[in-house]
C-alpha positions as CSV (number, residue, x, y, z in Angstrom):
1,M,91.4,85.2,112.5
2,S,88.7,87.2,111.3
3,N,88.5,88.7,108.0
4,Y,89.0,91.9,109.5
5,T,92.2,91.7,111.0
6,I,95.8,91.1,109.8
7,T,98.8,89.6,111.4
8,L,101.0,91.7,113.6
9,Q,103.8,91.4,111.6
10,K,102.1,92.4,108.4
11,G,101.0,95.9,110.5
12,I,104.4,96.3,111.5
13,D,105.6,95.9,107.8
14,W,102.8,98.2,106.5
15,T,103.2,100.9,109.2
16,T,107.0,100.8,108.5
17,N,106.7,101.2,104.9
18,F,104.4,103.9,105.1
19,R,106.9,106.0,107.6
20,N,109.8,105.2,105.4
21,Q,108.0,106.6,102.3
22,N,106.4,109.4,104.3
23,P,108.8,110.3,106.8
24,S,107.3,113.9,107.4
25,S,103.7,112.4,107.6
26,V,101.5,111.9,110.5
27,K,102.2,108.2,111.7
28,A,98.7,107.5,113.2
29,F,95.8,109.1,114.8
30,K,94.0,108.5,118.0
31,I,90.3,107.8,117.9
32,D,88.3,107.9,120.8
33,Q,85.2,105.2,121.3
34,A,82.7,108.0,122.0
35,E,83.6,109.7,118.3
36,I,83.2,106.3,116.8
37,N,80.1,105.6,118.7
38,E,78.6,109.3,117.6
39,I,79.5,108.5,113.9
40,L,77.7,105.2,114.0
41,A,74.6,106.6,115.6
42,E,74.0,109.0,112.7
43,P,70.7,107.8,111.1
44,N,71.2,104.8,108.3
45,A,74.9,104.4,109.5
46,A,76.7,101.4,108.5
47,G,80.1,102.2,108.6
48,I,82.6,105.1,108.7
49,R,85.0,106.4,105.6
50,A,88.1,108.5,106.8
51,Y,89.6,111.0,104.7
52,M,92.9,112.6,104.7
53,G,93.2,116.4,104.7
54,I,95.6,118.9,105.5
55,D,94.1,122.3,107.2
56,N,95.0,125.6,106.4
57,N,98.1,125.5,108.9
58,G,99.6,122.7,107.2
59,N,98.2,120.0,109.7
60,E,97.3,116.8,108.6
61,K,93.8,115.6,109.5
62,L,91.4,112.7,109.9
63,I,88.0,113.6,108.4
64,M,85.4,110.7,109.0
65,V,81.7,110.6,108.0
66,A,79.2,107.7,108.3
67,V,78.6,106.0,105.6
68,G,74.9,104.1,104.5
69,N,74.3,100.6,103.4
70,S,74.5,101.8,99.9
71,G,78.3,103.1,100.5
72,N,77.6,106.6,100.1
73,D,78.8,109.2,102.4
74,I,76.0,110.5,105.1
75,L,77.2,114.3,105.1
76,N,74.7,115.3,108.0
77,T,77.8,115.8,110.3
78,V,81.6,115.6,109.4
79,Y,84.0,114.7,112.0
80,D,87.5,115.9,112.8
81,H,88.7,114.9,116.7
82,A,91.2,112.3,115.7
83,L,94.3,113.0,117.6
84,P,97.4,113.1,115.4
85,C,100.8,111.2,116.4
86,P,103.2,112.6,117.2
87,A,102.0,114.3,119.7
88,H,99.4,111.5,120.6
89,C,101.4,108.4,120.2
90,D,102.1,105.0,121.9
91,D,106.0,105.2,121.9
92,N,105.8,101.6,123.1
93,S,104.2,100.0,120.0
94,V,105.9,98.4,117.6
95,L,103.2,99.8,114.9
96,C,104.9,103.2,115.9
97,S,108.5,102.6,115.9
98,G,108.7,99.2,113.9
99,Q,111.0,97.5,116.4
């Protein structure tokens, strides 16, 4: 197992805990590879930071920016194309259902 992964069971436990503690919250966000590639193509990008937000209609949003080597946000472009679950869920995933 790499330093960047957790076990499936830990993922199930953590996502179940989140759903239990936040029953009306978005469960997840689907992020397209193209968006990730575009963020990482920002000049001097070394990573991605994701912020939780709520738009003027009360919808939860995932706002993403590139992060430089120094750990600072690169604010040239702010991204919001992540698709929320529900409606963009994998209902067969144990991370979505906990079962």
